[in-house]
C-alpha positions in Angstrom: -131.4 49.8 -31.9 -133.0 47.1 -34.1 -136.4 48.2 -32.9 -135.7 51.8 -33.9 -134.4 50.7 -37.3 -137.6 48.6 -37.9 -139.8 51.5 -36.7 -137.9 53.9 -39.0 -138.4 51.5 -41.9 -142.1 51.2 -41.1 -142.5 54.9 -41.0 -140.6 55.6 -44.2 -142.9 57.8 -46.4 -143.7 57.0 -50.0 -141.5 58.6 -52.6 -142.9 61.9 -53.8 -143.7 62.8 -57.4 -143.2 59.4 -59.1 -142.7 59.7 -62.9 -145.6 59.3 -65.2 -145.7 56.6 -67.9 -142.9 56.8 -70.4 -142.0 55.0 -73.6 -140.2 52.3 -71.6 -143.4 51.3 -70.0 -145.0 50.7 -73.4 -141.9 48.7 -74.5 -141.9 46.6 -71.3 -145.6 45.8 -71.6 -145.2 44.9 -75.3 -142.4 42.5 -74.5 -144.4 40.6 -71.9 -147.5 40.5 -74.1 -145.4 39.2 -77.0 -143.7 36.7 -74.7 -147.1 35.5 -73.5 -148.5 35.1 -77.1 -145.4 33.1 -78.2 -145.7 30.7 -75.2 -149.5 30.2 -75.7 -148.8 29.2 -79.3 -145.8 26.9 -78.6 -146.5 25.3 -75.2 -149.0 22.6 -74.6 -149.0 22.5 -70.8 -150.6 25.8 -70.2 -154.1 26.6 -69.0 -156.7 26.6 -71.7 -156.7 29.7 -73.8 -160.0 31.1 -72.4 -158.4 31.1 -68.9 -154.7 31.9 -69.5 -155.3 35.1 -71.4 -157.5 36.7 -68.7 -155.2 35.5 -66.0 -152.2 37.0 -67.7 -154.1 40.3 -68.3 -154.9 40.6 -64.6 -151.3 39.7 -63.6 -149.4 42.0 -66.1 -151.8 45.0 -66.4 -150.9 46.4 -62.9 -147.4 47.1 -64.3 -148.8 50.4 -65.6 -149.5 51.7 -62.0 -146.5 50.2 -60.2 -145.0 53.6 -59.4 -148.2 55.4 -58.2 -149.8 52.4 -56.4 -147.0 49.9 -55.6 -148.8 47.9 -52.9 -152.1 47.7 -54.8 -150.3 46.3 -57.9 -148.5 43.8 -55.8 -151.7 42.7 -54.1 -153.5 42.3 -57.5 -150.8 40.5 -59.4 -149.5 38.3 -56.6 -153.0 37.7 -55.2 -154.0 36.3 -58.6 -150.9 34.1 -58.6 -151.7 32.9 -55.1 -155.3 32.1 -56.1 -154.0 30.2 -59.2 -151.5 28.1 -57.2 -154.0 27.3 -54.4 -156.5 26.1 -57.1 -153.8 23.9 -58.6 -153.0 22.4 -55.2 -156.7 21.7 -54.4 -157.5 20.3 -57.8 -154.2 18.6 -58.6 -154.2 20.0 -62.1 -150.8 20.1 -63.8 -151.5 23.3 -65.7 -149.2 26.3 -65.8 -149.1 30.0 -66.6 -146.6 31.3 -69.2 -143.1 32.2 -68.1 -143.9 35.8 -68.8 -145.3 36.0 -65.2 -141.6 36.8 -64.4 -142.7 40.3 -65.2 -143.9 40.5 -61.5 -140.2 40.9 -60.6 -140.7 44.5 -61.8 -143.4 44.9 -59.2 -141.0 43.7 -56.4 -138.5 46.3 -57.6 -141.1 49.1 -57.8 -142.5 48.2 -54.3 -139.2 49.2 -52.7 -138.3 51.9 -55.1 -141.6 53.9 -54.8 -143.6 52.5 -51.9 -143.7 53.6 -48.3 -142.0 51.5 -45.6 -145.4 50.1 -44.6 -146.3 49.2 -48.1 -142.9 47.6 -48.8 -143.2 45.5 -45.6 -146.8 44.3 -46.4 -146.0 43.8 -50.1 -142.9 41.7 -49.3 -145.0 39.6 -47.0 -147.5 38.9 -49.9 -144.6 38.0 -52.2 -143.0 35.6 -49.7 -146.4 33.9 -49.1 -146.8 33.4 -52.9 -143.2 32.0 -53.1 -144.0 29.5 -50.4 -147.3 28.4 -52.0 -146.0 28.1 -55.5 -143.2 25.8 -54.2 -145.9 23.5 -52.8 -147.8 23.7 -56.1 -144.8 22.9 -58.2 -142.8 20.7 -55.7 -139.6 22.4 -56.8 -136.2 21.4 -55.4 -134.5 23.3 -52.7 -131.9 25.0 -55.0 -134.7 26.1 -57.3 -136.7 27.5 -54.4 -133.7 29.3 -53.0 -133.0 30.8 -56.5 -136.6 32.0 -56.8 -136.4 33.7 -53.4 -133.1 35.2 -54.3 -134.4 36.7 -57.6 -137.3 38.5 -55.8 -135.1 39.6 -52.9 -132.5 40.9 -55.3 -135.2 42.9 -57.2 -136.4 44.3 -53.9 -132.9 45.2 -52.8 -132.2 46.8 -56.2 -135.2 49.0 -55.8 -134.1 50.0 -52.3 -130.6 50.7 -53.4 -131.7 52.9 -56.3 -134.1 54.7 -54.0 -131.3 55.4 -51.6 -129.1 56.7 -54.4 -131.9 59.0 -55.6 -132.4 60.2 -52.1 -128.7 61.0 -51.5 -128.4 62.7 -54.8 -131.4 64.9 -54.2 -129.9 65.7 -50.8 -126.6 66.6 -52.3 -128.3 68.8 -54.9 -130.2 70.6 -52.1 -127.0 71.1 -50.2 -125.3 72.5 -53.2 -128.2 74.9 -53.7 -128.1 75.9 -50.1 -124.4 76.6 -50.2 -124.9 78.8 -53.2 -127.7 80.6 -51.5 -125.6 81.1 -48.5 -122.7 82.4 -50.5 -124.9 84.8 -52.5 -126.5 86.0 -49.3 -123.1 86.6 -47.8 -122.0 88.6 -50.9 -125.2 90.6 -50.7 -124.9 91.2 -47.0 -121.3 92.4 -47.3 -122.2 94.7 -50.1 -125.1 96.2 -48.1 -122.8 96.5 -45.1 -120.3 98.4 -47.2 -123.0 100.8 -48.4 -124.4 101.3 -44.9 -120.9 102.1 -43.6 -120.6 104.8 -46.2 -124.0 106.2 -45.3 -123.0 106.4 -41.6 -119.7 108.1 -42.5 -121.5 110.6 -44.7 -124.1 111.3 -42.1 -121.4 112.0 -39.5 -119.7 114.3 -41.9 -123.0 116.1 -42.6 -123.7 116.6 -39.0 -120.2 118.0 -38.5 -120.7 120.7 -41.2 -124.4 121.4 -40.8 -123.8 124.3 -38.4 -121.0 126.1 -40.2 -121.7 125.1 -43.8 -125.4 124.3 -44.3 -125.1 124.1 -48.1 -122.5 121.3 -47.8 -124.9 119.4 -45.6 -127.4 119.4 -48.4 -124.8 117.9 -50.7 -124.1 115.2 -48.1 -127.8 114.4 -47.9 -127.9 113.9 -51.7 -125.0 111.4 -51.5 -126.8 109.6 -48.6 -130.0 109.4 -50.7 -128.1 107.8 -53.6 -126.3 105.3 -51.4 -129.5 104.5 -49.6 -131.2 103.8 -52.9 -128.5 101.4 -53.9 -128.6 99.7 -50.5 -132.4 99.2 -50.9 -131.9 97.6 -54.2 -129.4 95.1 -52.7 -131.8 94.4 -49.8 -134.5 93.5 -52.3 -132.2 91.1 -53.9 -131.4 89.6 -50.5 -135.0 88.7 -49.7 -135.5 85.0 -49.3 -131.8 84.2 -49.5 -130.4 82.4 -46.5 -127.2 83.4 -44.7 -125.1 81.9 -41.9 -124.0 83.9 -38.9 -120.3 84.1 -40.0 -118.7 87.6 -39.7 -118.8 89.8 -42.7 -116.0 91.3 -44.6 -116.9 95.0 -45.2 -114.8 95.2 -48.3 -116.6 94.9 -51.6 -116.5 91.5 -53.3 -114.8 90.8 -56.6 -116.6 91.7 -59.8 -116.2 92.2 -63.5 -113.2 94.4 -63.1 -111.3 91.5 -61.4 -111.8 89.0 -64.2 -108.4 89.8 -65.5 -106.9 87.9 -62.6 -108.1 84.7 -64.2 -106.3 85.2 -67.5 -103.1 83.6 -68.6 -101.8 80.0 -68.7 -101.3 78.3 -65.4 -99.4 75.0 -64.8 -99.5 74.0 -68.4 -103.3 74.4 -68.5 -105.4 76.1 -71.1 -105.0 79.7 -72.1 -107.7 82.0 -70.6 -108.8 84.8 -72.8 -111.3 87.4 -71.5 -113.2 89.9 -73.6 -115.4 92.6 -72.1 -117.7 94.6 -74.4 -120.9 96.7 -74.4 -122.4 98.6 -71.5 -121.0 97.2 -68.2 -121.6 100.3 -66.1 -124.0 100.4 -63.2 -123.9 96.7 -62.5 -125.3 95.6 -59.2 -122.5 94.4 -56.9 -124.3 91.1 -56.6 -124.4 90.7 -60.3 -120.7 91.6 -60.6 -119.8 89.1 -57.9 -122.0 86.5 -59.7 -120.2 87.1 -63.0 -116.8 86.7 -61.3 -117.8 83.5 -59.5 -119.5 81.9 -62.6 -116.4 82.6 -64.6 -114.1 81.4 -61.9 -116.0 78.1 -61.5 -116.1 77.6 -65.3 -112.4 78.2 -65.7 -111.6 75.9 -62.8 -113.7 73.2 -64.3 -111.9 73.6 -67.6 -108.5 73.4 -66.0 -109.4 70.3 -63.9 -111.6 68.3 -66.2 -111.4 69.5 -69.8 -109.1 66.9 -71.5 -106.9 68.3 -74.3 -108.3 71.8 -73.7 -105.9 74.5 -75.0 -108.1 77.6 -74.7 -110.9 79.0 -72.6 -112.7 82.0 -74.1 -114.6 84.2 -71.7 -116.9 86.9 -73.1 -119.0 89.4 -71.1 -121.4 91.6 -73.1 -123.6 94.2 -71.5 -126.6 96.2 -72.8 -129.0 98.7 -71.2 -130.7 96.1 -69.1 -128.8 92.8 -69.2 -125.3 91.4 -69.1 -124.4 88.1 -70.8 -121.6 85.8 -69.8 -120.3 83.1 -72.2 -117.4 80.7 -71.4 -116.3 78.3 -74.1 -113.5 75.7 -73.9 -112.1 73.4 -76.6 -111.8 70.3 -74.5 -112.9 66.9 -75.7 -116.7 66.4 -75.6 -117.9 64.5 -72.5 -114.8 65.2 -70.5 -115.1 68.9 -69.9 -116.0 68.9 -66.3 -119.5 69.9 -67.2 -121.9 67.1 -66.4 -125.2 68.9 -66.6 -126.3 67.2 -63.3 -123.0 68.0 -61.5 -123.2 69.9 -58.2 -121.0 72.7 -59.4 -123.4 73.5 -62.2 -126.3 73.1 -59.8 -124.8 75.9 -57.6 -124.1 78.1 -60.6 -127.7 77.6 -61.9 -129.1 78.4 -58.5 -127.1 81.7 -58.1 -128.3 82.9 -61.5 -131.9 81.9 -60.8 -131.8 83.9 -57.5 -130.7 87.0 -59.4 -133.5 86.7 -61.9 -131.3 85.4 -64.8 -131.1 82.3 -67.1 -128.4 79.7 -67.2 -127.4 77.0 -69.6 -124.5 74.6 -70.0 -123.7 72.0 -72.6 -121.7 71.1 -75.7 -120.8 73.9 -78.0 -120.7 73.9 -81.8 -117.0 73.2 -82.0 -117.2 70.1 -79.8 -116.1 71.7 -76.5 -118.2 72.9 -73.6 -120.1 76.2 -73.1 -121.5 77.9 -70.0 -123.8 80.7 -70.7 -125.6 83.0 -68.3 -127.8 86.1 -68.8 -128.4 88.4 -65.8 -130.4 91.6 -65.3 -127.9 94.4 -64.5 -129.7 95.4 -61.3 -129.9 91.7 -60.2 -133.4 91.9 -58.8 -135.5 88.8 -59.4 -138.9 89.6 -61.0 
């Protein structure tokens, strides 16, 4: 088991798409540069100025590339420190570098946060070699040496922990999206199955009357054509959406007409008011089901998480091509069950995206929380 764990660690790939430089990188580098300058001015036991500044430049500059080239930056910075300490041991010089070299702790963190398993293992070996050599060069006490090792191991462990957290969060987000895709596909499947069942019944009726009443058979064919057209539209919406093999309920899913079931005050919770306006005819069943589910999720979030909320206002407005859903609650800001990175919102956003719409959630003008979605009435992604 230990061998498998070590092999898995060694084979761990590098983290994909590391972030580019941000303002924090500039601030971090500026802090270490200022720290270096202050020590050069105040301390007398440092290397001569012509040597200390180039050495610090080589040690600290790799901080810029710590995410994209974690092993290379460790090799450059700690390699320079190893060379400096070896030179001190061989020459017996009692000269030091500024304390700002502690910035290399960031490299130990980045090595385990962004590097591959192989890079992390090799880089940790380089760091441990330097820690051993610098102890010889400075003849530190055992407690100080243990503290130094602990600092670097803590930085590495912190990087690994945050990496694991980011991985699990990304996995949970993917699972939330997959669940929403599955649910949407099930809704679409059931709607298509409902239409096809109607087509089959109409076709059977048409065959029954074709001999005795040919004119009625023509009418049946017209109905079949319309139902087939609607079914084709739903099938287009279904492309690319995953579905499990669970059995389908042939009854149509809930839609805009069922939103009234969410109204009223429940268990002392906020009052739910629903307003429907505009052209809401000819909505795709998938869009109707999405509007119901988005509203249901938003209302549930408000009831569970919106502290001090007294009212949830749901407004659905349709025009010739689109339908817009807006859900506002008056709960206290920051406690409205609407963390923008929450998995419930991830699922809602994914469903709207699959239907070719737009989704937004955040604080509203009155200090509460707003969920807003705009969907094409036919529900076919462009």
